[in-house]
PyMOL Python script that loads the backbone (N, CA, C, O; Angstrom):
from pymol import cmd

cmd.read_pdbstr("""\
ATOM      1  N   UNK A   1       0.741  -1.192  -0.027  1.00  0.00           N
ATOM      2  CA  UNK A   1      -0.010   0.009   0.143  1.00  0.00           C
ATOM      3  C   UNK A   1       0.689   1.372   0.135  1.00  0.00           C
ATOM      4  O   UNK A   1       1.406   1.653   1.096  1.00  0.00           O
ATOM      5  N   UNK A   2       0.556   2.131  -0.745  1.00  0.00           N
ATOM      6  CA  UNK A   2       1.286   3.330  -1.031  1.00  0.00           C
ATOM      7  C   UNK A   2       1.420   4.314   0.249  1.00  0.00           C
ATOM      8  O   UNK A   2       0.539   4.114   1.085  1.00  0.00           O
ATOM      9  N   UNK A   3       2.247   5.228   0.536  1.00  0.00           N
ATOM     10  CA  UNK A   3       2.326   6.128   1.558  1.00  0.00           C
ATOM     11  C   UNK A   3       1.341   7.006   1.394  1.00  0.00           C
ATOM     12  O   UNK A   3       0.839   7.449   2.428  1.00  0.00           O
ATOM     13  N   UNK A   4       0.782   7.512   0.000  1.00  0.00           N
ATOM     14  CA  UNK A   4       0.068   8.559  -0.266  1.00  0.00           C
ATOM     15  C   UNK A   4      -1.455   8.123   0.046  1.00  0.00           C
ATOM     16  O   UNK A   4      -2.359   8.959   0.038  1.00  0.00           O
ATOM     17  N   UNK A   5      -1.660   6.858   0.301  1.00  0.00           N
ATOM     18  CA  UNK A   5      -2.950   6.529   0.796  1.00  0.00           C
ATOM     19  C   UNK A   5      -3.186   6.297   2.372  1.00  0.00           C
ATOM     20  O   UNK A   5      -4.030   6.848   3.078  1.00  0.00           O
ATOM     21  N   UNK A   6      -2.214   5.330   2.745  1.00  0.00           N
ATOM     22  CA  UNK A   6      -2.496   5.382   4.363  1.00  0.00           C
ATOM     23  C   UNK A   6      -2.186   6.168   5.298  1.00  0.00           C
ATOM     24  O   UNK A   6      -2.667   6.145   6.430  1.00  0.00           O
ATOM     25  N   UNK A   7      -1.115   7.137   4.764  1.00  0.00           N
ATOM     26  CA  UNK A   7      -0.808   8.166   5.823  1.00  0.00           C
ATOM     27  C   UNK A   7      -1.686   9.321   5.922  1.00  0.00           C
ATOM     28  O   UNK A   7      -1.728   9.849   7.033  1.00  0.00           O
ATOM     29  N   UNK A   8      -2.620   9.983   4.700  1.00  0.00           N
ATOM     30  CA  UNK A   8      -3.750  10.628   5.073  1.00  0.00           C
ATOM     31  C   UNK A   8      -4.793  10.288   5.872  1.00  0.00           C
ATOM     32  O   UNK A   8      -5.258  10.997   6.765  1.00  0.00           O
ATOM     33  N   UNK A   9      -5.274   8.880   5.461  1.00  0.00           N
ATOM     34  CA  UNK A   9      -6.198   8.234   6.399  1.00  0.00           C
ATOM     35  C   UNK A   9      -5.957   8.169   7.845  1.00  0.00           C
ATOM     36  O   UNK A   9      -6.809   8.454   8.686  1.00  0.00           O
ATOM     37  N   UNK A  10      -4.779   7.789   8.095  1.00  0.00           N
ATOM     38  CA  UNK A  10      -4.283   7.619   9.364  1.00  0.00           C
ATOM     39  C   UNK A  10      -4.278   9.394  10.229  1.00  0.00           C
ATOM     40  O   UNK A  10      -4.677   9.691  11.355  1.00  0.00           O
ATOM     41  N   UNK A  11      -3.922   9.901   9.606  1.00  0.00           N
ATOM     42  CA  UNK A  11      -3.779  11.455  10.146  1.00  0.00           C
ATOM     43  C   UNK A  11      -5.229  12.056  10.245  1.00  0.00           C
ATOM     44  O   UNK A  11      -5.493  12.897  11.103  1.00  0.00           O
ATOM     45  N   UNK A  12      -6.185  11.590   9.319  1.00  0.00           N
ATOM     46  CA  UNK A  12      -7.499  12.153   9.434  1.00  0.00           C
ATOM     47  C   UNK A  12      -8.280  11.645  10.619  1.00  0.00           C
ATOM     48  O   UNK A  12      -9.055  12.340  11.275  1.00  0.00           O
ATOM     49  N   UNK A  13      -8.011  10.374  10.839  1.00  0.00           N
ATOM     50  CA  UNK A  13      -8.545   9.687  11.934  1.00  0.00           C
ATOM     51  C   UNK A  13      -8.176   9.910  13.160  1.00  0.00           C
ATOM     52  O   UNK A  13      -8.895   9.719  14.141  1.00  0.00           O
ATOM     53  N   UNK A  14      -6.998  10.342  13.179  1.00  0.00           N
ATOM     54  CA  UNK A  14      -6.418  10.765  14.605  1.00  0.00           C
ATOM     55  C   UNK A  14      -6.824  12.101  14.774  1.00  0.00           C
ATOM     56  O   UNK A  14      -7.134  12.403  15.926  1.00  0.00           O
ATOM     57  N   UNK A  15      -6.894  12.918  13.970  1.00  0.00           N
ATOM     58  CA  UNK A  15      -7.348  14.317  14.056  1.00  0.00           C
ATOM     59  C   UNK A  15      -8.816  14.259  14.391  1.00  0.00           C
ATOM     60  O   UNK A  15      -9.169  14.894  15.384  1.00  0.00           O
ATOM     61  N   UNK A  16      -9.642  13.651  13.769  1.00  0.00           N
ATOM     62  CA  UNK A  16     -10.993  13.445  14.035  1.00  0.00           C
ATOM     63  C   UNK A  16     -11.327  12.909  15.305  1.00  0.00           C
ATOM     64  O   UNK A  16     -12.309  13.336  15.912  1.00  0.00           O
ATOM     65  N   UNK A  17     -10.644  12.065  15.738  1.00  0.00           N
ATOM     66  CA  UNK A  17     -10.795  11.421  17.154  1.00  0.00           C
ATOM     67  C   UNK A  17     -10.477  12.557  18.106  1.00  0.00           C
ATOM     68  O   UNK A  17     -11.304  12.800  18.986  1.00  0.00           O
ATOM     69  N   UNK A  18      -9.447  13.228  18.032  1.00  0.00           N
ATOM     70  CA  UNK A  18      -9.233  14.381  18.973  1.00  0.00           C
ATOM     71  C   UNK A  18     -10.287  15.393  18.961  1.00  0.00           C
ATOM     72  O   UNK A  18     -10.610  15.924  20.023  1.00  0.00           O
ATOM     73  N   UNK A  19     -10.858  15.714  17.852  1.00  0.00           N
ATOM     74  CA  UNK A  19     -11.769  16.681  17.914  1.00  0.00           C
ATOM     75  C   UNK A  19     -13.105  16.177  18.406  1.00  0.00           C
ATOM     76  O   UNK A  19     -13.765  16.974  19.073  1.00  0.00           O
ATOM     77  N   UNK A  20     -13.626  14.929  18.170  1.00  0.00           N
ATOM     78  CA  UNK A  20     -14.804  14.441  18.564  1.00  0.00           C
ATOM     79  C   UNK A  20     -14.682  13.929  19.955  1.00  0.00           C
ATOM     80  O   UNK A  20     -15.794  13.926  20.483  1.00  0.00           O
ATOM     81  N   UNK A  21     -13.738  13.493  20.752  1.00  0.00           N
ATOM     82  CA  UNK A  21     -13.672  13.266  21.935  1.00  0.00           C
ATOM     83  C   UNK A  21     -12.968  14.163  22.700  1.00  0.00           C
ATOM     84  O   UNK A  21     -12.466  13.685  23.717  1.00  0.00           O
ATOM     85  N   UNK A  22     -12.750  15.635  22.437  1.00  0.00           N
ATOM     86  CA  UNK A  22     -12.425  16.313  23.446  1.00  0.00           C
ATOM     87  C   UNK A  22     -13.473  16.787  24.157  1.00  0.00           C
ATOM     88  O   UNK A  22     -14.459  17.340  23.671  1.00  0.00           O
ATOM     89  N   UNK A  23     -13.220  16.527  25.586  1.00  0.00           N
ATOM     90  CA  UNK A  23     -14.182  17.025  26.572  1.00  0.00           C
ATOM     91  C   UNK A  23     -15.299  15.613  26.670  1.00  0.00           C
ATOM     92  O   UNK A  23     -15.330  14.634  25.925  1.00  0.00           O
ATOM     93  N   UNK A  24     -16.006  15.871  27.651  1.00  0.00           N
ATOM     94  CA  UNK A  24     -16.811  14.936  27.965  1.00  0.00           C
ATOM     95  C   UNK A  24     -18.437  15.123  27.183  1.00  0.00           C
ATOM     96  O   UNK A  24     -19.330  14.275  27.187  1.00  0.00           O
ATOM     97  N   UNK A  25     -18.471  16.225  26.666  1.00  0.00           N
ATOM     98  CA  UNK A  25     -19.735  16.617  25.959  1.00  0.00           C
ATOM     99  C   UNK A  25     -20.224  15.539  24.904  1.00  0.00           C
ATOM    100  O   UNK A  25     -19.486  14.913  24.144  1.00  0.00           O
ATOM    101  N   UNK A  26     -21.427  15.450  24.984  1.00  0.00           N
ATOM    102  CA  UNK A  26     -22.017  14.438  24.030  1.00  0.00           C
ATOM    103  C   UNK A  26     -21.821  14.961  22.598  1.00  0.00           C
ATOM    104  O   UNK A  26     -21.506  14.196  21.687  1.00  0.00           O
ATOM    105  N   UNK A  27     -22.013  16.280  22.415  1.00  0.00           N
ATOM    106  CA  UNK A  27     -22.145  16.580  21.074  1.00  0.00           C
ATOM    107  C   UNK A  27     -20.888  17.565  20.704  1.00  0.00           C
ATOM    108  O   UNK A  27     -21.016  18.561  19.991  1.00  0.00           O
ATOM    109  N   UNK A  28     -19.627  17.127  21.308  1.00  0.00           N
ATOM    110  CA  UNK A  28     -18.360  17.916  20.957  1.00  0.00           C
ATOM    111  C   UNK A  28     -18.110  17.807  19.450  1.00  0.00           C
ATOM    112  O   UNK A  28     -17.324  18.636  18.992  1.00  0.00           O
ATOM    113  N   UNK A  29     -18.559  17.069  18.745  1.00  0.00           N
ATOM    114  CA  UNK A  29     -18.101  16.877  17.344  1.00  0.00           C
ATOM    115  C   UNK A  29     -18.749  18.133  16.520  1.00  0.00           C
ATOM    116  O   UNK A  29     -18.232  18.719  15.569  1.00  0.00           O
ATOM    117  N   UNK A  30     -20.111  18.412  17.178  1.00  0.00           N
ATOM    118  CA  UNK A  30     -20.610  19.570  16.438  1.00  0.00           C
ATOM    119  C   UNK A  30     -20.203  20.837  16.597  1.00  0.00           C
ATOM    120  O   UNK A  30     -20.324  21.701  15.728  1.00  0.00           O
ATOM    121  N   UNK A  31     -19.620  21.038  17.894  1.00  0.00           N
ATOM    122  CA  UNK A  31     -18.688  22.360  18.152  1.00  0.00           C
ATOM    123  C   UNK A  31     -17.773  22.380  17.424  1.00  0.00           C
ATOM    124  O   UNK A  31     -17.489  23.468  16.923  1.00  0.00           O
ATOM    125  N   UNK A  32     -16.954  21.182  17.081  1.00  0.00           N
ATOM    126  CA  UNK A  32     -15.481  21.217  16.391  1.00  0.00           C
ATOM    127  C   UNK A  32     -15.810  20.878  14.775  1.00  0.00           C
ATOM    128  O   UNK A  32     -14.885  20.482  14.067  1.00  0.00           O
ATOM    129  N   UNK A  33     -16.707  20.991  14.403  1.00  0.00           N
ATOM    130  CA  UNK A  33     -17.105  20.593  13.109  1.00  0.00           C
ATOM    131  C   UNK A  33     -16.320  21.588  12.065  1.00  0.00           C
ATOM    132  O   UNK A  33     -15.939  21.118  10.993  1.00  0.00           O
ATOM    133  N   UNK A  34     -16.106  22.819  12.352  1.00  0.00           N
ATOM    134  CA  UNK A  34     -15.309  23.407  11.432  1.00  0.00           C
ATOM    135  C   UNK A  34     -13.816  22.922  11.295  1.00  0.00           C
ATOM    136  O   UNK A  34     -13.202  22.889  10.229  1.00  0.00           O
ATOM    137  N   UNK A  35     -13.316  22.550  12.529  1.00  0.00           N
ATOM    138  CA  UNK A  35     -12.087  22.165  12.667  1.00  0.00           C
ATOM    139  C   UNK A  35     -11.844  20.811  11.984  1.00  0.00           C
ATOM    140  O   UNK A  35     -10.795  20.536  11.402  1.00  0.00           O
ATOM    141  N   UNK A  36     -12.857  20.019  12.097  1.00  0.00           N
ATOM    142  CA  UNK A  36     -12.906  18.589  11.328  1.00  0.00           C
ATOM    143  C   UNK A  36     -12.714  18.981   9.789  1.00  0.00           C
ATOM    144  O   UNK A  36     -11.864  18.459   9.068  1.00  0.00           O
ATOM    145  N   UNK A  37     -13.469  19.810   9.448  1.00  0.00           N
ATOM    146  CA  UNK A  37     -13.499  20.090   7.893  1.00  0.00           C
ATOM    147  C   UNK A  37     -12.190  20.733   7.441  1.00  0.00           C
ATOM    148  O   UNK A  37     -11.778  20.546   6.296  1.00  0.00           O
ATOM    149  N   UNK A  38     -11.522  21.496   8.333  1.00  0.00           N
ATOM    150  CA  UNK A  38     -10.106  22.101   8.127  1.00  0.00           C
ATOM    151  C   UNK A  38      -9.225  20.854   7.981  1.00  0.00           C
ATOM    152  O   UNK A  38      -8.446  20.715   7.037  1.00  0.00           O
ATOM    153  N   UNK A  39      -9.368  20.051   8.856  1.00  0.00           N
ATOM    154  CA  UNK A  39      -8.377  18.742   8.963  1.00  0.00           C
ATOM    155  C   UNK A  39      -8.616  17.983   7.826  1.00  0.00           C
ATOM    156  O   UNK A  39      -7.604  17.553   7.273  1.00  0.00           O
ATOM    157  N   UNK A  40      -9.982  17.630   7.194  1.00  0.00           N
ATOM    158  CA  UNK A  40     -10.144  16.987   6.093  1.00  0.00           C
ATOM    159  C   UNK A  40      -9.559  17.552   5.062  1.00  0.00           C
ATOM    160  O   UNK A  40      -8.936  16.810   4.303  1.00  0.00           O
ATOM    161  N   UNK A  41      -9.618  19.128   4.755  1.00  0.00           N
ATOM    162  CA  UNK A  41      -9.054  19.742   3.618  1.00  0.00           C
ATOM    163  C   UNK A  41      -7.540  19.399   3.638  1.00  0.00           C
ATOM    164  O   UNK A  41      -7.023  18.867   2.656  1.00  0.00           O
ATOM    165  N   UNK A  42      -6.792  19.717   4.813  1.00  0.00           N
ATOM    166  CA  UNK A  42      -5.343  19.478   4.888  1.00  0.00           C
ATOM    167  C   UNK A  42      -4.958  18.005   4.599  1.00  0.00           C
ATOM    168  O   UNK A  42      -3.912  17.760   3.999  1.00  0.00           O
ATOM    169  N   UNK A  43      -5.781  17.031   5.014  1.00  0.00           N
ATOM    170  CA  UNK A  43      -5.342  15.595   4.565  1.00  0.00           C
ATOM    171  C   UNK A  43      -5.605  15.446   3.025  1.00  0.00           C
ATOM    172  O   UNK A  43      -4.729  14.876   2.374  1.00  0.00           O
ATOM    173  N   UNK A  44      -6.708  15.895   2.387  1.00  0.00           N
ATOM    174  CA  UNK A  44      -6.849  16.012   1.196  1.00  0.00           C
ATOM    175  C   UNK A  44      -5.621  16.313   0.156  1.00  0.00           C
ATOM    176  O   UNK A  44      -5.128  15.646  -0.754  1.00  0.00           O
ATOM    177  N   UNK A  45      -5.371  17.483   0.637  1.00  0.00           N
ATOM    178  CA  UNK A  45      -4.029  18.291  -0.001  1.00  0.00           C
ATOM    179  C   UNK A  45      -2.863  17.319   0.233  1.00  0.00           C
ATOM    180  O   UNK A  45      -2.193  16.898  -0.710  1.00  0.00           O
ATOM    181  N   UNK A  46      -2.636  16.974   1.503  1.00  0.00           N
ATOM    182  CA  UNK A  46      -1.397  15.943   1.648  1.00  0.00           C
ATOM    183  C   UNK A  46      -1.559  14.767   0.854  1.00  0.00           C
ATOM    184  O   UNK A  46      -0.521  14.273   0.412  1.00  0.00           O
ATOM    185  N   UNK A  47      -2.727  14.175   0.562  1.00  0.00           N
ATOM    186  CA  UNK A  47      -2.960  13.012  -0.269  1.00  0.00           C
ATOM    187  C   UNK A  47      -2.369  13.389  -1.585  1.00  0.00           C
ATOM    188  O   UNK A  47      -1.537  12.620  -2.065  1.00  0.00           O
ATOM    189  N   UNK A  48      -2.696  14.490  -2.238  1.00  0.00           N
ATOM    190  CA  UNK A  48      -2.399  14.864  -3.696  1.00  0.00           C
ATOM    191  C   UNK A  48      -0.965  15.064  -3.741  1.00  0.00           C
ATOM    192  O   UNK A  48      -0.285  14.561  -4.634  1.00  0.00           O
ATOM    193  N   UNK A  49      -0.377  15.923  -2.629  1.00  0.00           N
ATOM    194  CA  UNK A  49       1.117  16.145  -2.834  1.00  0.00           C
ATOM    195  C   UNK A  49       1.849  14.942  -2.662  1.00  0.00           C
ATOM    196  O   UNK A  49       2.833  14.834  -3.395  1.00  0.00           O
ATOM    197  N   UNK A  50       1.579  13.864  -1.754  1.00  0.00           N
ATOM    198  CA  UNK A  50       2.083  12.787  -1.633  1.00  0.00           C
ATOM    199  C   UNK A  50       2.205  11.898  -2.984  1.00  0.00           C
ATOM    200  O   UNK A  50       3.189  11.213  -3.264  1.00  0.00           O
ATOM    201  N   UNK A  51       1.282  12.002  -3.607  1.00  0.00           N
ATOM    202  CA  UNK A  51       0.723  11.078  -4.620  1.00  0.00           C
ATOM    203  C   UNK A  51       1.647  11.948  -5.908  1.00  0.00           C
ATOM    204  O   UNK A  51       2.034  11.217  -6.820  1.00  0.00           O
ATOM    205  N   UNK A  52       1.943  13.183  -5.998  1.00  0.00           N
ATOM    206  CA  UNK A  52       2.524  13.798  -7.036  1.00  0.00           C
ATOM    207  C   UNK A  52       4.070  13.662  -6.628  1.00  0.00           C
ATOM    208  O   UNK A  52       4.921  13.631  -7.518  1.00  0.00           O
ATOM    209  N   UNK A  53       4.376  13.592  -5.458  1.00  0.00           N
ATOM    210  CA  UNK A  53       5.814  13.291  -5.203  1.00  0.00           C
ATOM    211  C   UNK A  53       6.253  11.771  -5.503  1.00  0.00           C
ATOM    212  O   UNK A  53       7.389  11.570  -5.935  1.00  0.00           O
ATOM    213  N   UNK A  54       5.492  10.844  -5.312  1.00  0.00           N
ATOM    214  CA  UNK A  54       5.577   9.519  -5.668  1.00  0.00           C
ATOM    215  C   UNK A  54       5.806   9.448  -7.167  1.00  0.00           C
ATOM    216  O   UNK A  54       6.767   8.793  -7.573  1.00  0.00           O
ATOM    217  N   UNK A  55       4.966  10.097  -8.064  1.00  0.00           N
ATOM    218  CA  UNK A  55       4.952  10.243  -9.415  1.00  0.00           C
ATOM    219  C   UNK A  55       6.314  10.730  -9.966  1.00  0.00           C
ATOM    220  O   UNK A  55       6.881  10.216 -10.930  1.00  0.00           O
ATOM    221  N   UNK A  56       6.759  11.739  -9.273  1.00  0.00           N
ATOM    222  CA  UNK A  56       8.200  12.404  -9.482  1.00  0.00           C
ATOM    223  C   UNK A  56       9.274  11.564  -9.247  1.00  0.00           C
ATOM    224  O   UNK A  56      10.244  11.495 -10.002  1.00  0.00           O
ATOM    225  N   UNK A  57       9.116  10.821  -8.066  1.00  0.00           N
ATOM    226  CA  UNK A  57      10.179   9.787  -7.928  1.00  0.00           C
ATOM    227  C   UNK A  57      10.295   8.672  -8.804  1.00  0.00           C
ATOM    228  O   UNK A  57      11.387   8.258  -9.193  1.00  0.00           O
ATOM    229  N   UNK A  58       8.970   8.068  -9.193  1.00  0.00           N
ATOM    230  CA  UNK A  58       9.177   6.937 -10.102  1.00  0.00           C
ATOM    231  C   UNK A  58       9.634   7.361 -11.526  1.00  0.00           C
ATOM    232  O   UNK A  58      10.217   6.566 -12.263  1.00  0.00           O
ATOM    233  N   UNK A  59       9.332   8.729 -11.916  1.00  0.00           N
ATOM    234  CA  UNK A  59       9.708   9.375 -13.179  1.00  0.00           C
ATOM    235  C   UNK A  59      11.316   9.451 -12.900  1.00  0.00           C
ATOM    236  O   UNK A  59      12.036   9.052 -13.815  1.00  0.00           O
ATOM    237  N   UNK A  60      11.751   9.789 -12.060  1.00  0.00           N
ATOM    238  CA  UNK A  60      13.060   9.841 -11.790  1.00  0.00           C
ATOM    239  C   UNK A  60      13.904   8.563 -11.755  1.00  0.00           C
ATOM    240  O   UNK A  60      15.021   8.375 -12.237  1.00  0.00           O
ATOM    241  N   UNK A  61      13.226   7.853 -11.174  1.00  0.00           N
ATOM    242  CA  UNK A  61      13.939   6.561 -11.265  1.00  0.00           C
ATOM    243  C   UNK A  61      13.732   5.645 -12.489  1.00  0.00           C
ATOM    244  O   UNK A  61      14.354   4.590 -12.622  1.00  0.00           O
ATOM    245  N   UNK A  62      12.939   6.046 -13.266  1.00  0.00           N
ATOM    246  CA  UNK A  62      12.773   5.382 -14.695  1.00  0.00           C
ATOM    247  C   UNK A  62      13.824   5.943 -15.506  1.00  0.00           C
ATOM    248  O   UNK A  62      14.432   5.191 -16.267  1.00  0.00           O
ATOM    249  N   UNK A  63      14.146   7.289 -15.436  1.00  0.00           N
ATOM    250  CA  UNK A  63      15.107   7.893 -16.362  1.00  0.00           C
ATOM    251  C   UNK A  63      16.412   7.570 -16.030  1.00  0.00           C
ATOM    252  O   UNK A  63      17.270   7.948 -16.827  1.00  0.00           O
ATOM    253  N   UNK A  64      16.834   6.856 -14.871  1.00  0.00           N
ATOM    254  CA  UNK A  64      18.109   6.659 -14.583  1.00  0.00           C
ATOM    255  C   UNK A  64      18.647   5.441 -14.885  1.00  0.00           C
ATOM    256  O   UNK A  64      19.831   5.210 -14.636  1.00  0.00           O
TER     257      UNK A  64
END
""", "prot")
cmd.dss("prot")
cmd.show_as("cartoon", "prot")
cmd.util.cbc("prot")
cmd.orient("prot")
């Protein structure tokens, strides 16, 4: 499995767990919804950047 797939998923799950379970409140996820959306946006950008990096590395190895 490629790093561009499992690393963003792992980071999103960790970030969402922090925001959802922060405090003892039952509806803590509703209060932190903007932060969860921001975390999702960062993770999606990380996925595309890692995917592009892997493509560049594959291209460089193919030319050598």
